[in-house]
N, C-alpha and C positions, 0 to 999 in steps of 0.2 A: 759461319761453322767452317771448321776445315774442310780439306775435302782428301783428307791422308789415306782413308779406306776406299780400296777399288772397288766399286759395282759391277757385277755381268748384269746387264740388260739382256733377254733372250727374246727374240722374236722368230717363232717358227711359222714359216709361209708357205702357202700353197693358191698359184693362181692369185695373189691378191691384187692383180695389179693395178685395180681400180681405187687403191685406198695405200696400199705400201708408200708411196711417198708421205704421206701426212702423216704417219705411224713412225719412220724413219726423222722425218725432221722433228718431230714434236719430243724426241730423245735426246738430238741433238741441242737442241735449245732449252737442255734443262740447264739448271741454275746452279745444281752440285755438278762440278765439270772431271771428274776422277771414275770415268765411265769405259768400260768394256761392253763394247755393244755386239753381242753375237748374233748374227742371223743367220738360219738354216733354210734352205732352199728344197724343200718335198717335193724334188722333181716335179715342178710348174712347169707347163704347156705353154704358158702366156707370158708377157714381156716383162715378171716377178726378176729373174733373174738378169735381164740387162738393167732394171731400176736402181737393182743394190749393187750392182758391177761400178754402177756411176757414182754413187756415193762411195763405195770402198776406195777406191782411187780417190777422192779427196778429204777423205778424213779416216787417219792412220787408227782411229782407235773401233771400227768396226774392221769385225773378222767376219767372212761371207764361205760358210759349207755352203755346197751343192753335189746332191746326188739323187738316184732314182729314186720313183715315189715308196715310200718303206711305212707310210702311215703315220699318224700324229703321237702315238705312245711311245714310237722309237722314234723320231723327232726328236719328242721334247726328252728321254731318257739321252739321246745323245747331248742337247744343250746342259744338261746336267753333268753328266761327262766332261762336259768343255768349258763348266763356269771357273775363270781365275778367279772371281772377287770375293772378297771378305762378304760379302752380299748378294742373292741371287736376285732381282729381280725381274716379272714376268709381265708382256705385252703380246696380244694378239695382234696380228699386221694388219686388221682393218680398224682399231684401234686409236685411240687418239692420249696420250699424257698430259696432263697439266703440269707449268713449268717448273713447280718446285713441289713435285712427287717425289723424288729422288729424294732429294733433301730434307725433307719435312720422313718422311719413314727411316732413313739412315737416323737421322739423331732420334727418331721416337726409338729404334730398337738399342741404341748406344745407351741411353737413358732404361729401359730394361729389357738388362741383360738375360731374361731370365724369359721370354716370347721368342718363340721359334720363328713365325709370320705374324706377317703384320698384314692388314689390305687398307680398303677404305671405300668412304659414299663414290659413289660416279653417278655422271650427268649419263642418261638415255639419251642419244641420237640415235637421228632414222639416215638412210642413205643418202642422204644433202647435207648431211652435221647440223639439221637441224633438233636443236634439245626438245624434246621429247616429254622427259621428266628428271625424278628425281629418284636413283633408288639410297636412300639412308639406309645402311646396316647400321646396326647393334652395337653398340661398343663396349657392353656391359661384359667382362670374361666371362661372369655364371651360368649369363644365356647362350651367348656361343659356344663353349662346353655343350648346355644342358641342351641345343638343338644339335648340334654335331653328328647326332648319332643319326639324325633323320635327311639330314640334307646341310650342306657346306653354309655357314655366313659370312663366307670369304669371298667376293667378287675375286674371278679366276685371273684378272688379265691386272687387278687391284694387288697383285699378293709381292710380297718382297719377303727373302725366307735369309735368317738367319744362316747362311749356308753351311757352316761349321758345326753348328748343331743338329741339322737336318740330314746332309747328305749322305749318313748311311742308310738312312730310311726314305731319302727321296727317289723313287721307283714308281713309275707307272707299267703297270699290267699289262702287257702289251692284249690279254684276252678281255681288255676292258675299253677299246677304241673309241664307243661309243659317247663311253661315262668314264672319261681316265681324269678328269677333275674329280668328280667324286670318291672313286676309288682312292686319291692320292691324300685328301683329305679325312678320309676316313681311319687311314691307315697310319698317318700322323696323330690323328686324335687317337686311336689305339693304342699306337705308342708312347703315351705322354704327353705330347708336344701341347706345347700353349697358345693360344693364337688370340690377337687384337686388330682392332678395327681403327682406325680414324674416322673422326667426324666428315674431316676435310671431302669435298668430292677431288679427290687426284687424276680421272681417269673420265676418257668420255667413250661411252661403251657403248657402241652400235650396235644396233634392233633391229634386222633384216630379216625379212622370210627365208632369205638362205645363211645366215647367220647359223656356224656349228652348235652355239651355244641353244638356238630358238629352234632346231630340227627337232620336234618330237617325234619318237615312231616307237610301234612296238618293242623291238628289241633295245631299244634305250629306256622304254621304261620295263621293262623285263631283265636290261642285266641291274638297272639301278633299284628296282626291289630284291635282287640277289645278292648285293653289294650293303645294302643296306639288312636284310635278315642274318646276312655273314657278320655285320661288324654285332648285331645287338647280341650275337650268339657267345662271339667272341670277349666281349666286354664282359660280361659274367654280372650283369646289375641288373637292378631293378630302377627301369625308367619310367614306370608309366605314371609315376605322378610327375616328372618332367615334363615327359610327350603331351600330357592333356595341360597342363600349365599353359603347355607353349600354344598351342593350340586353344584354347579358351580367351586367350588372351590377342592373339593374332587373324583366328579365323583364317591362316592361311590356305588353300587348296594341296598344297607341295606337301606341309605335313601332315594334314588330313590325309591325303591321299596314301603316304609312307605310313602312317600310321592303320590301316585301313589291311596294308600288305603285311603286316606286324601282328594283328590281329592273334592269331594263332600262341604268341609267345609270350602276348604279354597279358596279365591279369588287372579288367579294370571294364566297365561297364561297353562292353563291342558295340552298343545300339549308338554309344551319345554319337559318334563322328558321324552316323547314320542319317540322327535326327538335324547335326549341322549341315550336312549336305542339302538337306530337302527346305530344310531354312533358306540355302542360296538357290534353289530352285524357284523358288516361291517368293524371293524379291526378286528374280530377275524375269519373270512374269508381270508383276508388280510394274516394273520400268518397261518394260514395253508395251504392256497396257498404257502408260501415258504418253506414251512414244508415238501412240498410231494418231 
């Protein structure tokens, strides 16, 4: 395929010296070459700035912005404002792009002009790059739409946007630093944007105990609950059946907990989800007995 359309790849950085070189190298080694690589250093206190400078001096496609720490939402919004490409691809500083990631996503968006954002399945890796497993995302549009209200089906660092379609709505609210990705996906969902996923595994997604995406605390849980409640209220739709259907097919704790939060607003058998949780407890007890 041709490389006419410019793609901005945005990497926000904060104290990422351990993995940053691998992230940058994975973008430089893409089969799609017409790239604008935007890297914003959010006040790192380690050697991240020196690492970025080293690469920017030898590859003119890299744009480097460095400033004092202002948080992830401010940094992501600055990335959006500085996007030059027709498409905007996200990547976290500790993750790795597969070589054809950009090419495949650009091709998909070109062939599907009504889609605003496309993600992909991902390899899950540990701190030493060992593959722990695969996160196979759902690719059917109706499933993604139905489940968006209770949590995104897009793996954040795998996302590529048709920037012209979303730039007016692509805003990270500063009050949601702990759940900025959920806030954005819900906002785009409520604005009527269409989502898609490729079955290809286009990212190596790092899972460590210190990864921002894996740090769950009371603040993040409460913030996510407020976002979901607000989105449900604003949607004005009766999604009881959709939520119940998703949970019954997947038994996903994320969806079950989200639905429990929404119980006062949704009309269905509220004890259904409690019974599912009790079932999981019983299963875990059986597993522990077997392992003893």
